[in-house]
SEZADREN-45027 format. One record per residue: x, y, z of N, C-alpha, C, O in turn. Coordinates in steps of 0.05 Angstrom, whole numbers, padded with zeros to 5 digits, always signed. Example, Ala and Ser with C-alpha at 12.3 -4.5 7.8 and 13.67 -1.06 7.14 Angstrom:
2
+00264-00114+00156+00246-00090+00156+00264-00066+00156+00285-00066+00169;+00257-00045+00142+00273-00021+00143+00258+00001+00157+00268+00023+00161;
This chain:
364
-00348-01282-00172-00347-01308-00159-00373-01323-00165-00395-01312-00160;-00370-01347-00175-00394-01363-00180-00404-01377-00154-00387-01384-00137;-00430-01380-00152-00441-01393-00128-00467-01407-00135-00482-01399-00153;-00472-01429-00121-00497-01444-00127-00522-01429-00119-00543-01433-00130;-00519-01411-00099-00542-01395-00092-00552-01378-00115-00576-01374-00117;-00534-01369-00132-00543-01353-00155-00559-01371-00174-00579-01362-00185;-00550-01396-00177-00565-01414-00195-00594-01418-00184-00613-01419-00200;-00596-01421-00158-00623-01425-00146-00640-01400-00150-00664-01402-00156;-00628-01376-00146-00643-01351-00149-00652-01348-00179-00675-01340-00184;-00634-01355-00197-00641-01352-00225-00664-01372-00233-00681-01365-00248;-00663-01396-00222-00684-01415-00227-00711-01405-00218-00731-01410-00230;-00711-01391-00195-00736-01381-00184-00746-01357-00200-00770-01350-00198;-00729-01345-00216-00737-01321-00232-00746-01327-00260-00754-01309-00275;-00746-01353-00268-00752-01360-00295-00780-01353-00304-00784-01343-00326;-00800-01357-00287-00827-01351-00295-00831-01321-00299-00844-01313-00318;-00820-01305-00282-00822-01276-00285-00809-01267-00310-00818-01247-00323;-00787-01280-00318-00774-01272-00343-00792-01277-00367-00794-01260-00385;-00806-01299-00367-00825-01304-00389-00847-01283-00390-00854-01273-00411;-00857-01276-00367-00878-01255-00366-00868-01229-00376-00882-01214-00389;-00843-01222-00369-00832-01196-00377-00822-01194-00405-00822-01173-00418;-00813-01217-00416-00799-01216-00442-00817-01223-00466-00812-01214-00488;-00838-01239-00462-00852-01250-00485-00863-01228-00504-00858-01229-00528;-00877-01209-00493-00888-01188-00511-00866-01172-00526-00868-01171-00550;-00847-01160-00512-00826-01145-00526-00810-01162-00545-00804-01152-00567;-00803-01186-00538-00787-01202-00557-00803-01211-00581-00793-01212-00603;-00829-01216-00577-00846-01223-00600-00847-01199-00620-00846-01203-00644;-00848-01175-00609-00848-01152-00627-00822-01149-00641-00821-01143-00665;-00800-01153-00627-00773-01151-00640-00770-01173-00661-00757-01168-00682;-00781-01196-00656-00779-01218-00676-00793-01210-00702-00783-01214-00724;-00817-01198-00699-00831-01189-00722-00816-01167-00738-00816-01168-00762;-00804-01148-00723-00789-01127-00736-00765-01138-00751-00758-01130-00773;-00751-01157-00738-00727-01169-00751-00733-01184-00776-00717-01185-00795;-00757-01196-00777-00764-01212-00801-00776-01195-00823-00782-01205-00845;-00780-01169-00818-00793-01152-00838-00778-01151-00865-00790-01148-00886;-00751-01155-00864-00735-01154-00888-00725-01181-00897-00708-01183-00914;-00736-01202-00885-00729-01230-00893-00749-01239-00914-00774-01237-00909;-00740-01250-00937-00759-01260-00957-00771-01286-00948-00764-01308-00958;-00790-01285-00930-00800-01309-00916-00811-01330-00935-00805-01353-00932;-00827-01322-00955-00840-01342-00972-00820-01354-00991-00825-01375-01003;-00796-01341-00995-00776-01353-01013-00757-01372-00998-00741-01385-01010;-00759-01373-00971-00741-01391-00956-00748-01420-00961-00771-01428-00966;-00727-01436-00960-00730-01465-00963-00718-01480-00939-00721-01505-00938;-00704-01466-00921-00690-01480-00899-00684-01459-00877-00679-01436-00883;-00683-01469-00853-00673-01453-00830-00651-01468-00816-00654-01492-00812;-00629-01454-00810-00607-01466-00795-00603-01450-00769-00599-01426-00771;-00604-01463-00746-00599-01450-00721-00571-01457-00712-00563-01480-00710;-00554-01436-00708-00526-01440-00703-00518-01428-00676-00526-01406-00670;-00502-01443-00661-00492-01433-00635-00475-01454-00622-00472-01476-00632;-00464-01447-00599-00447-01465-00584-00457-01467-00555-00468-01448-00545;-00452-01489-00542-00460-01492-00514-00490-01490-00511-00505-01501-00526;-00498-01474-00491-00526-01470-00485-00542-01460-00510-00565-01468-00514;-00529-01444-00526-00542-01433-00550-00548-01455-00570-00569-01455-00583;-00530-01475-00572-00536-01498-00589-00558-01515-00577-00575-01525-00592;-00557-01518-00551-00578-01534-00538-00606-01522-00542-00625-01536-00547;-00607-01495-00541-00632-01481-00545-00642-01486-00574-00666-01489-00579;-00623-01485-00593-00630-01491-00621-00642-01518-00624-00662-01522-00638;-00629-01538-00612-00639-01565-00613-00667-01567-00602-00685-01581-00612;-00672-01554-00579-00698-01555-00566-00720-01540-00583-00743-01547-00580;-00712-01521-00599-00731-01505-00614-00736-01515-00642-00754-01505-00656;-00721-01535-00651-00724-01545-00679-00753-01552-00686-00763-01544-00707;-00766-01567-00669-00793-01576-00675-00812-01552-00680-00829-01554-00697;-00809-01531-00664-00826-01508-00668-00822-01496-00696-00842-01489-00709;-00798-01494-00705-00793-01483-00732-00805-01501-00753-00817-01492-00772;-00802-01527-00750-00812-01546-00770-00843-01544-00772-00854-01543-00793;-00855-01545-00748-00885-01546-00748-00897-01520-00755-00918-01519-00768;-00885-01498-00746-00898-01472-00749-00891-01457-00775-00906-01440-00784;-00868-01464-00786-00860-01450-00811-00863-01467-00836-00863-01457-00858;-00866-01494-00832-00867-01511-00855-00841-01515-00869-00840-01525-00892;-00819-01508-00856-00792-01510-00867-00776-01531-00853-00779-01535-00828;-00758-01545-00866-00738-01561-00852-00720-01544-00836-00713-01522-00844;-00712-01553-00813-00695-01538-00795-00673-01555-00783-00679-01578-00774;-00649-01545-00783-00626-01559-00771-00615-01541-00749-00615-01517-00751;-00605-01554-00728-00590-01540-00707-00561-01550-00708-00556-01574-00702;-00543-01533-00714-00515-01541-00718-00497-01525-00699-00502-01502-00693;-00476-01538-00689-00455-01524-00674-00441-01504-00691-00440-01507-00716;-00430-01484-00679-00417-01462-00694-00396-01472-00713-00396-01465-00736;-00377-01488-00703-00355-01498-00720-00366-01517-00742-00355-01517-00764;-00386-01532-00735-00397-01551-00755-00409-01535-00778-00405-01542-00802;-00423-01514-00772-00435-01498-00794-00413-01483-00809-00414-01481-00834;-00393-01472-00795-00372-01458-00808-00356-01476-00828-00349-01467-00850;-00351-01500-00819-00335-01518-00836-00352-01532-00858-00343-01537-00880;-00377-01540-00851-00392-01557-00869-00420-01546-00876-00432-01555-00896;-00431-01529-00860-00459-01521-00864-00464-01503-00888-00487-01501-00897;-00443-01492-00900-00446-01475-00923-00441-01490-00949-00441-01478-00971;-00435-01516-00947-00431-01532-00971-00458-01538-00984-00478-01540-00971;-00458-01541-01011-00482-01547-01025-00486-01528-01048-00470-01511-01053;-00508-01532-01062-00514-01514-01085-00515-01485-01077-00529-01478-01058;-00500-01468-01092-00499-01440-01085-00527-01427-01086-00532-01408-01071;-00544-01437-01102-00571-01425-01105-00588-01428-01080-00607-01413-01076;-00580-01447-01062-00595-01451-01038-00588-01430-01016-00603-01427-00997;-00566-01417-01020-00557-01398-00999-00577-01377-00992-00584-01373-00969;-00588-01364-01013-00607-01342-01009-00633-01352-00997-00649-01336-00987;-00638-01378-00999-00663-01390-00989-00660-01402-00962-00678-01415-00952;-00636-01399-00950-00631-01410-00923-00627-01388-00903-00608-01373-00905;-00644-01387-00883-00642-01367-00862-00624-01378-00841-00629-01399-00829;-00602-01364-00835-00583-01371-00814-00590-01355-00789-00588-01331-00789;-00598-01369-00768-00604-01356-00742-00581-01362-00723-00577-01385-00715;-00566-01342-00717-00542-01345-00699-00550-01338-00671-00561-01317-00666;-00545-01356-00652-00554-01353-00624-00530-01350-00606-00512-01367-00605;-00530-01328-00590-00509-01324-00570-00520-01305-00549-00527-01282-00555;-00521-01315-00524-00532-01298-00502-00515-01273-00499-00526-01251-00494;-00489-01275-00501-00472-01252-00497-00472-01234-00522-00468-01210-00520;-00477-01246-00545-00476-01230-00570-00448-01223-00579-00444-01207-00596;-00428-01236-00566-00401-01228-00572-00382-01252-00578-00358-01249-00579;-00394-01276-00583-00377-01299-00588-00361-01294-00614-00372-01293-00635;-00334-01292-00611-00318-01286-00635-00321-01306-00658-00323-01298-00681;-00322-01331-00651-00324-01351-00672-00351-01349-00687-00352-01353-00711;-00372-01344-00672-00398-01342-00684-00400-01316-00701-00413-01316-00722;-00388-01295-00692-00388-01270-00708-00374-01275-00734-00384-01267-00755;-00351-01289-00733-00337-01296-00758-00354-01313-00776-00355-01309-00800;-00368-01332-00764-00385-01350-00780-00408-01335-00794-00413-01340-00817;-00420-01316-00780-00442-01301-00792-00432-01283-00814-00445-01281-00835;-00409-01271-00810-00398-01254-00832-00392-01270-00857-00398-01262-00879;-00381-01294-00853-00375-01311-00876-00401-01321-00889-00402-01322-00914;-00421-01328-00873-00447-01336-00885-00459-01314-00901-00469-01320-00923;-00459-01290-00892-00471-01268-00907-00455-01263-00933-00466-01256-00953;-00428-01266-00931-00412-01263-00955-00418-01284-00976-00414-01279-01000;-00428-01307-00967-00436-01328-00986-00466-01326-00994-00476-01343-01008;-00479-01305-00986-00506-01300-00995-00528-01310-00977-00552-01309-00985;-00522-01319-00953-00543-01328-00934-00555-01304-00919-00540-01288-00908;-00581-01301-00919-00593-01281-00900-00589-01291-00872-00590-01315-00866;-00583-01272-00853-00577-01279-00826-00592-01263-00806-00601-01241-00812;-00596-01274-00782-00610-01260-00760-00597-01270-00734-00591-01294-00731;-00592-01252-00716-00580-01258-00690-00600-01259-00668-00617-01241-00666;-00599-01278-00651-00614-01280-00626-00594-01276-00603-00577-01293-00600;-00597-01254-00588-00577-01248-00568-00590-01239-00542-00615-01237-00541;-00574-01235-00522-00584-01224-00497-00577-01195-00492-00580-01185-00470;-00567-01182-00514-00559-01154-00511-00562-01140-00537-00550-01147-00557;-00579-01119-00537-00584-01104-00562-00559-01089-00570-00543-01081-00554;-00555-01087-00597-00532-01073-00607-00506-01089-00605-00484-01077-00603;-00508-01115-00604-00484-01132-00600-00468-01134-00625-00477-01128-00647;-00443-01144-00622-00426-01149-00645-00439-01170-00664-00437-01167-00688;-00452-01190-00653-00465-01210-00669-00489-01198-00684-00492-01204-00708;-00504-01182-00671-00526-01169-00684-00517-01151-00707-00530-01151-00728;-00495-01137-00703-00484-01120-00724-00475-01137-00748-00479-01130-00771;-00462-01160-00741-00452-01178-00763-00475-01190-00779-00473-01193-00803;-00497-01196-00765-00520-01209-00779-00537-01189-00794-00550-01196-00814;-00538-01164-00785-00554-01144-00797-00583-01144-00787-00598-01125-00793;-00591-01164-00772-00617-01165-00759-00613-01178-00732-00597-01196-00728;-00628-01168-00712-00624-01178-00685-00650-01179-00669-00666-01161-00670;-00653-01201-00654-00675-01204-00635-00662-01206-00608-00650-01227-00601;-00663-01185-00592-00650-01184-00566-00670-01191-00544-00691-01179-00542;-00662-01211-00527-00678-01218-00504-00661-01210-00480-00649-01227-00466;-00660-01184-00474-00642-01173-00454-00654-01177-00426-00677-01171-00421;-00637-01186-00407-00645-01191-00380-00632-01171-00360-00642-01169-00338;-00612-01157-00368-00598-01139-00350-00586-01153-00326-00586-01143-00304;-00574-01177-00331-00562-01192-00309-00537-01179-00298-00521-01168-00313;-00533-01181-00272-00509-01171-00259-00494-01194-00244-00471-01191-00238;-00508-01216-00240-00495-01239-00226-00484-01259-00246-00495-01264-00267;-00460-01269-00240-00448-01289-00257-00459-01317-00249-00460-01324-00225;-00466-01333-00269-00477-01359-00264-00475-01376-00289-00475-01365-00311;-00474-01403-00286-00480-01420-00309-00506-01411-00322-00524-01403-00308;-00508-01413-00348-00531-01402-00362-00557-01415-00353-00562-01439-00358;-00574-01400-00340-00601-01409-00332-00622-01390-00344-00637-01397-00361;-00622-01365-00334-00640-01346-00345-00633-01340-00374-00650-01336-00391;-00607-01339-00380-00599-01332-00408-00607-01355-00427-00615-01349-00450;-00604-01380-00418-00613-01402-00435-00643-01399-00441-00651-01401-00464;-00659-01395-00421-00688-01393-00426-00694-01370-00444-00712-01372-00461;-00680-01347-00440-00685-01324-00457-00679-01330-00486-00695-01322-00504;-00658-01344-00491-00651-01352-00519-00672-01371-00530-00681-01368-00553;-00680-01391-00514-00701-01410-00523-00727-01395-00528-00740-01401-00548;-00735-01378-00510-00760-01363-00514-00759-01347-00539-00778-01347-00554;-00737-01333-00545-00734-01317-00569-00736-01334-00594-00749-01326-00614;-00725-01358-00593-00726-01376-00616-00755-01385-00621-00764-01386-00644;-00769-01392-00600-00797-01401-00603-00814-01379-00614-00831-01383-00632;-00810-01354-00605-00826-01332-00615-00818-01325-00643-00835-01317-00659;-00793-01329-00650-00784-01325-00677-00797-01345-00696-00805-01338-00718;-00800-01370-00687-00813-01390-00703-00842-01382-00708-00853-01386-00730;-00856-01372-00688-00884-01363-00691-00885-01341-00711-00902-01342-00730;-00868-01321-00708-00869-01298-00727-00862-01305-00755-00874-01295-00774;-00842-01323-00758-00835-01332-00785-00858-01348-00798-00863-01346-00822;-00871-01364-00781-00895-01378-00791-00916-01359-00801-00930-01365-00821;-00919-01337-00787-00938-01316-00796-00930-01304-00822-00946-01300-00840;-00905-01297-00825-00894-01285-00849-00899-01303-00873-00905-01295-00895;-00895-01329-00868-00898-01349-00890-00927-01358-00894-00932-01375-00911;-00946-01348-00878-00974-01356-00879-00976-01386-00875-00993-01399-00888;-00960-01397-00857-00960-01425-00852-00975-01433-00827-00978-01457-00822;-00985-01414-00812-00998-01421-00787-01027-01428-00792-01039-01419-00812;-01039-01444-00775-01068-01450-00777-01084-01424-00777-01081-01407-00759;-01101-01420-00797-01116-01396-00800-01103-01374-00816-01116-01357-00827;-01076-01375-00816-01060-01356-00833-01069-01327-00829-01071-01313-00849;-01073-01319-00804-01080-01291-00800-01067-01282-00774-01057-01298-00758;-01066-01255-00769-01053-01245-00745-01064-01257-00719-01049-01260-00699;-01089-01264-00719-01101-01276-00695-01087-01302-00688-01084-01309-00664;-01079-01318-00708-01066-01343-00703-01039-01338-00690-01031-01352-00671;-01024-01318-00700-00998-01311-00687-01002-01303-00659-00988-01312-00641;-01021-01285-00654-01026-01274-00627-01034-01296-00608-01026-01296-00584;-01049-01315-00617-01058-01338-00600-01034-01355-00592-01032-01363-00569;-01015-01359-00610-00992-01375-00604-00973-01360-00585-00962-01372-00566;-00970-01334-00589-00954-01318-00571-00966-01318-00543-00952-01320-00523;-00993-01317-00541-01006-01318-00515-01002-01345-00502-00999-01347-00478;-01002-01367-00518-00996-01393-00506-00968-01394-00494-00964-01405-00472;-00949-01382-00508-00921-01382-00498-00920-01366-00472-00908-01374-00452;-00934-01343-00471-00934-01326-00447-00946-01342-00424-00938-01339-00401;-00966-01358-00430-00980-01373-00409-00963-01395-00397-00970-01405-00375;-00941-01403-00410-00924-01423-00399-00911-01414-00373-00899-01430-00358;-00912-01388-00368-00900-01377-00343-00912-01391-00318-00897-01397-00299;-00937-01397-00319-00950-01411-00296-00938-01439-00293-00933-01448-00270;-00934-01453-00315-00923-01480-00314-00894-01480-00305-00885-01497-00290;-00879-01460-00314-00851-01457-00306-00850-01451-00276-00833-01463-00262;-00867-01434-00266-00867-01428-00237-00874-01453-00221-00862-01458-00201;-00894-01468-00231-00902-01492-00216-00880-01512-00216-00876-01526-00196;-00866-01514-00238-00843-01533-00240-00821-01526-00221-00810-01543-00206;-00814-01500-00221-00792-01491-00203-00799-01496-00174-00782-01503-00158;-00825-01491-00167-00833-01495-00139-00833-01524-00131-00825-01532-00109;-00841-01542-00150-00845-01570-00143-00819-01586-00147-00816-01607-00134;-00800-01577-00163-00777-01593-00170-00753-01590-00151-00736-01608-00151;-00752-01569-00135-00728-01565-00120-00723-01586-00099-00701-01598-00097;-00744-01593-00083-00741-01614-00063-00734-01641-00075-00715-01654-00065;-00747-01650-00096-00739-01674-00109-00711-01674-00120-00697-01694-00120;-00702-01650-00130-00674-01648-00140-00654-01650-00117-00633-01661-00120;-00661-01638-00094-00644-01640-00071-00642-01669-00061-00620-01679-00055;-00665-01682-00061-00665-01711-00053-00650-01728-00073-00635-01746-00065;-00653-01722-00099-00639-01737-00119-00608-01733-00117-00593-01752-00119;-00600-01708-00112-00571-01703-00108-00560-01720-00085-00538-01730-00086;-00576-01722-00063-00567-01739-00041-00566-01768-00048-00547-01782-00040;-00585-01778-00063-00585-01806-00071-00562-01812-00090-00551-01834-00089;-00555-01793-00107-00534-01798-00127-00506-01796-00114-00487-01805-00127;-00504-01786-00090-00478-01784-00076-00477-01800-00050-00458-01796-00035;-00497-01817-00045-00500-01829-00019-00478-01850-00014-00473-01856+00010;-00464-01860-00034-00443-01880-00030-00417-01867-00023-00396-01881-00021;-00416-01841-00019-00391-01827-00013-00377-01817-00037-00358-01801-00035;-00386-01825-00060-00376-01815-00085-00399-01813-00105-00417-01829-00104;-00399-01793-00122-00422-01790-00140-00422-01811-00163-00401-01820-00171;-00446-01818-00171-00449-01834-00195-00440-01819-00219-00449-01797-00224;-00422-01830-00235-00413-01817-00259-00407-01838-00280-00399-01860-00273;-00410-01832-00306-00423-01807-00315-00453-01809-00313-00464-01831-00313;-00466-01786-00311-00495-01785-00312-00504-01783-00341-00494-01766-00355;-00522-01800-00349-00532-01799-00376-00560-01787-00376-00578-01797-00361;-00565-01767-00392-00591-01754-00396-00601-01762-00423-00587-01756-00443;-00624-01773-00425-00634-01783-00451-00661-01771-00457-00679-01769-00440;-00664-01763-00482-00689-01752-00492-00688-01752-00523-00668-01759-00535;-00710-01746-00535-00712-01744-00564-00730-01721-00571-00745-01711-00554;-00728-01712-00596-00744-01688-00604-00736-01664-00588-00712-01661-00582;-00754-01647-00580-00747-01624-00563-00733-01631-00537-00716-01617-00527;-00741-01654-00526-00728-01663-00501-00699-01671-00505-00684-01671-00485;-00691-01676-00530-00663-01680-00535-00646-01656-00529-00624-01658-00518;-00656-01632-00537-00643-01607-00530-00642-01602-00500-00622-01593-00489;-00665-01608-00487-00666-01605-00458-00646-01623-00444-00634-01616-00424;-00643-01648-00454-00624-01667-00442-00595-01657-00445-00580-01659-00426;-00589-01645-00468-00562-01633-00472-00557-01611-00452-00536-01609-00440;-00577-01594-00448-00575-01572-00430-00572-01582-00401-00555-01572-00386;-00587-01602-00393-00586-01613-00366-00558-01625-00360-00547-01620-00339;-00548-01639-00379-00521-01650-00375-00500-01628-00372-00482-01630-00356;-00504-01607-00387-00485-01584-00385-00486-01571-00358-00465-01563-00347;-00509-01569-00346-00511-01556-00319-00498-01573-00298-00486-01562-00279;-00499-01600-00300-00485-01617-00281-00455-01614-00284-00441-01612-00264;-00445-01613-00308-00417-01609-00313-00408-01582-00302-00388-01581-00288;-00422-01561-00310-00413-01534-00303-00415-01529-00273-00397-01517-00261;-00437-01538-00260-00441-01532-00232-00425-01550-00214-00413-01540-00195;-00424-01576-00219-00412-01595-00200-00386-01607-00210-00373-01621-00195;-00379-01602-00235-00355-01614-00246-00356-01643-00251-00335-01656-00253;-00380-01655-00252-00384-01684-00256-00387-01691-00285-00399-01675-00300;-00376-01713-00294-00380-01722-00321-00410-01728-00326-00422-01743-00311;-00420-01716-00347-00448-01721-00354-00451-01716-00384-00437-01699-00395;-00469-01730-00397-00473-01725-00426-00502-01732-00433-00515-01746-00418;-00510-01723-00456-00537-01728-00466-00535-01749-00489-00515-01750-00503;-00556-01765-00491-00558-01784-00512-00587-01786-00522-00605-01784-00506;-00590-01791-00547-00617-01797-00558-00627-01823-00545-00611-01842-00541;-00652-01824-00539-00663-01848-00525-00658-01874-00540-00649-01894-00529;-00664-01873-00566-00660-01898-00581-00631-01906-00584-00624-01929-00583;-00613-01885-00586-00585-01891-00588-00575-01903-00561-00557-01920-00560;-00586-01892-00539-00579-01904-00513-00586-01933-00512-00569-01950-00503;-00609-01941-00522-00617-01968-00521-00599-01986-00539-00595-02010-00533;-00589-01975-00560-00571-01991-00578-00543-01993-00567-00529-02012-00573;-00534-01974-00550-00506-01974-00542-00503-01975-00511-00494-01995-00500;-00511-01953-00498-00504-01950-00470-00518-01969-00451-00509-01972-00428;-00539-01982-00460-00552-02001-00442-00533-02024-00435-00538-02039-00415;-00512-02028-00451-00494-02050-00445-00470-02041-00428-00453-02057-00422;-00470-02016-00419-00448-02006-00403-00451-02014-00374-00473-02015-00363;-00429-02020-00361-00428-02025-00332-00424-01999-00317-00413-01980-00329;-00433-01997-00292-00447-02017-00277-00476-02019-00285-00488-01999-00295;-00488-02042-00282-00515-02047-00291-00536-02030-00277-00558-02025-00288;-00530-02020-00253-00550-02004-00238-00544-01974-00240-00554-01959-00224;-00528-01966-00260-00521-01938-00263-00546-01922-00269-00564-01932-00283;-00548-01897-00260-00572-01881-00264-00575-01873-00294-00556-01870-00309;-00600-01870-00302-00607-01860-00328-00629-01839-00324-00650-01846-00313;-00625-01815-00333-00645-01794-00330-00660-01792-00357-00648-01785-00377;-00686-01796-00356-00703-01796-00380-00721-01771-00380-00736-01767-00361;-00719-01756-00401-00736-01732-00404-00757-01740-00425-00750-01746-00448;-00782-01739-00418-00803-01750-00436-00829-01734-00433-00848-01744-00422;-00829-01709-00444-00854-01694-00443-00875-01707-00461-00868-01722-00479;-00901-01701-00457-00921-01711-00475-00915-01702-00504-00908-01679-00508;-00918-01721-00522-00913-01714-00550-00906-01739-00566-00910-01761-00557;-00895-01735-00590-00890-01757-00608-00871-01778-00596-00874-01802-00601;-00851-01769-00581-00831-01787-00570-00838-01801-00545-00823-01818-00535;-00861-01793-00533-00867-01804-00506-00872-01834-00505-00861-01846-00487;-00887-01846-00524-00892-01875-00521-00866-01891-00521-00863-01910-00505;-00847-01885-00539-00822-01900-00539-00806-01894-00514-00792-01912-00504;-00806-01869-00505-00792-01863-00480-00802-01879-00457-00786-01890-00441;-00828-01882-00454-00840-01898-00433-00832-01927-00435-00826-01940-00416;-00832-01937-00460-00825-01965-00465-00795-01970-00457-00789-01990-00444;-00778-01952-00465-00749-01956-00460-00742-01952-00431-00725-01965-00420;-00756-01933-00418-00751-01928-00389-00759-01953-00373-00744-01961-00355;-00781-01966-00380-00789-01990-00367-00770-02013-00372-00763-02028-00354;-00760-02015-00397-00741-02036-00403-00715-02032-00389-00702-02051-00379;-00706-02007-00387-00681-02001-00372-00684-02008-00342-00665-02018-00330;-00707-02003-00331-00713-02010-00303-00711-02040-00299-00699-02050-00280;-00722-02055-00318-00721-02084-00316-00693-02095-00318-00686-02116-00306;-00676-02080-00332-00648-02088-00334-00631-02080-00309-00608-02087-00307;-00644-02066-00291-00630-02059-00266-00621-02030-00264-00610-02022-00244;-00626-02013-00285-00619-01985-00284-00635-01970-00263-00658-01977-00258;-00623-01950-00251-00637-01932-00233-00648-01910-00251-00634-01890-00256;-00672-01913-00259-00684-01894-00279-00697-01871-00264-00714-01874-00247;-00688-01847-00272-00698-01822-00261-00714-01809-00284-00704-01807-00306;-00738-01801-00278-00755-01789-00299-00761-01760-00291-00768-01754-00269;-00759-01743-00311-00768-01715-00309-00793-01712-00325-00792-01710-00350;-00816-01712-00312-00841-01716-00326-00863-01707-00307-00859-01703-00283;-00887-01703-00318-00910-01696-00302-00916-01718-00281-00914-01741-00287;-00922-01710-00256-00926-01729-00235-00949-01748-00239-00949-01770-00227;-00967-01742-00257-00990-01759-00263-00984-01778-00286-01001-01794-00293;-00960-01777-00297-00953-01794-00320-00944-01822-00309-00920-01827-00307;-00964-01838-00303-00958-01864-00290-00943-01883-00309-00931-01903-00300;-00944-01878-00335-00930-01895-00354-00900-01894-00348-00886-01914-00354;-00890-01872-00336-00862-01870-00330-00857-01870-00300-00838-01883-00291;-00874-01857-00284-00869-01855-00256-00873-01881-00241-00861-01886-00220;-00889-01899-00253-00895-01924-00239-00871-01942-00233-00871-01956-00213;-00852-01941-00251-00828-01958-00247-00803-01943-00242-00781-01955-00241;-00804-01916-00239-00780-01900-00236-00768-01903-00209-00781-01906-00189;-00741-01901-00208-00726-01900-00183-00730-01873-00169-00730-01871-00145;-00733-01852-00185-00737-01825-00175-00751-01808-00195-00747-01812-00219;-00768-01790-00186-00784-01773-00204-00779-01744-00198-00780-01736-00174;-00774-01728-00218-00773-01699-00216-00796-01688-00231-00798-01692-00255;-00815-01673-00218-00839-01665-00231-00834-01642-00251-00819-01623-00245;-00846-01643-00274-00845-01623-00294-00874-01617-00304-00887-01636-00313;-00883-01593-00302-00910-01586-00310-00913-01587-00340-00893-01582-00355;-00936-01593-00349-00942-01595-00378-00946-01568-00390-00951-01548-00377;-00945-01567-00417-00951-01543-00432-00973-01548-00453-00981-01571-00456;-00982-01527-00465-01005-01529-00484-00998-01547-00508-01016-01560-00519;-00973-01547-00516-00965-01563-00539-00936-01571-00536-00921-01559-00521;-00928-01592-00551-00902-01603-00548-00880-01583-00556-00858-01583-00544;-00886-01565-00574-00866-01545-00582-00856-01528-00559-00833-01519-00559;-00874-01523-00539-00866-01506-00517-00854-01522-00494-00845-01510-00474;-00854-01548-00495-00846-01564-00473-00818-01559-00463-00813-01563-00439;-00799-01550-00480-00772-01544-00469-00772-01521-00448-00753-01519-00432;-00792-01505-00448-00793-01483-00429-00797-01493-00400-00787-01480-00381;-00811-01515-00397-00812-01527-00371-00792-01549-00367-00783-01555-00345;-00784-01562-00389-00766-01585-00388-00738-01579-00378-00724-01597-00370;-00730-01554-00380-00702-01546-00372-00700-01538-00343-00678-01537-00332;-00723-01532-00330-00722-01519-00304-00707-01535-00283-00692-01523-00267;-00711-01561-00283-00698-01577-00262-00668-01578-00264-00654-01584-00244;-00657-01572-00288-00629-01576-00293-00611-01558-00275-00592-01568-00263;-00618-01533-00273-00602-01515-00256-00605-01522-00227-00586-01520-00211;-00629-01531-00219-00633-01539-00191-00616-01564-00184-00604-01565-00163;-00616-01584-00202-00601-01608-00197-00571-01602-00197-00557-01612-00179;-00562-01586-00216-00534-01580-00216-00525-01566-00191-00504-01572-00180;-00541-01547-00181-00534-01533-00157-00534-01551-00133-00517-01549-00116;-00554-01568-00131-00556-01586-00107-00534-01607-00107-00524-01614-00086;-00526-01616-00131-00503-01634-00132-00477-01620-00123-00461-01631-00108;-00474-01596-00133-00450-01580-00125-00449-01576-00094-00428-01578-00082;-00472-01570-00083-00473-01566-00054-00466-01591-00039-00452-01590-00019;-00477-01614-00048-00471-01639-00035-00441-01646-00036-00430-01657-00017;-00428-01638-00057-00399-01644-00061-00381-01621-00052-00357-01622-00055;-00393-01599-00041-00379-01576-00033-00362-01564-00055-00338-01558-00052;-00374-01561-00078-00361-01550-00102-00374-01524-00110-00397-01520-00103;-00360-01508-00126-00372-01484-00137-00372-01486-00167-00356-01500-00179;-00391-01473-00180-00393-01474-00209-00367-01467-00223-00352-01449-00215;-00362-01482-00244-00339-01477-00262-00312-01481-00248-00291-01471-00257;-00312-01496-00225-00286-01501-00211-00273-01527-00220-00250-01533-00213;-00287-01543-00236-00275-01569-00245-00260-01566-00271-00261-01545-00284;-00245-01587-00278-00232-01588-00304-00205-01575-00305-00193-01574-00327;-00194-01565-00283-00168-01552-00284-00169-01524-00295-00190-01513-00300;-00146-01513-00298-00144-01485-00308-00145-01484-00338-00137-01503-00352;-00156-01462-00349-00157-01458-00378-00128-01454-00389-00125-01451-00413;
């Protein structure tokens, strides 16, 4: 039986998961990459569905910056149908990273087997060692949590994201692409990731009450505002996709993610004019434009909700509602704090509407 209480408990456990998983998963990432021809690689593709795809989108920047390689995050079917097209010689130079918390997604297992048959080196990121996906890929980085409670993906999402970030660090080391190009540079980055546990804990503690208040404001007219639009770019684009998914899964409400600039080109013209817009804008390359567009949306009458550091007056000054998100040492790690509010908001919306997770949408 799914329950919102489980979502709240899992959100409270996120910081401890980072503390417990970072070291072991970093070691597994290094072991999995031992047989990957790192310096011969020319591309990385992160493949998954649902939360696994969202984690890939959130981790793209880390792979680009830390490995020096172009990186794409593709949905499972998109990669299966189109991702293997191109010059055959590129296959051996493209690392396919397949992401599945369960490690048993049949479509993804099929995809990895076909990719390997076409000459792509593959690696699985899973939540269970010895999984079917790991066997299909031939290499596996397991971020196992030993979960017994059923819930929309909260701890499992973070575990997948954490594993991808650590994999990017280790691959950067293999390719001698990190600043300093020595083991000390790798260890320093792993330590930075481990240190995000404090920011995750601070975010979870500070965000619950604002999420409860936001859920009340979004349902105060007797019916919820729908659809809810979550907008971000760069790593925050993946976090926005994840946040929309938690609202759908937990409360059964229509919600979707959109790139900030695409929102400005299209959805700003949608009625009603005062519909909410949730902007995710961690410090980084995308922040100045996010602040500019959030202010412009406010001037147009939108109820702009920002998930950002409370001291970020560029966004909080004109926001209709603010959900605090603690900062991280660098933009690459920002999705580790940027996702925390999503499970809290989804659970609080479900409670307001007296709904249980996964109860919407009719029967399968």
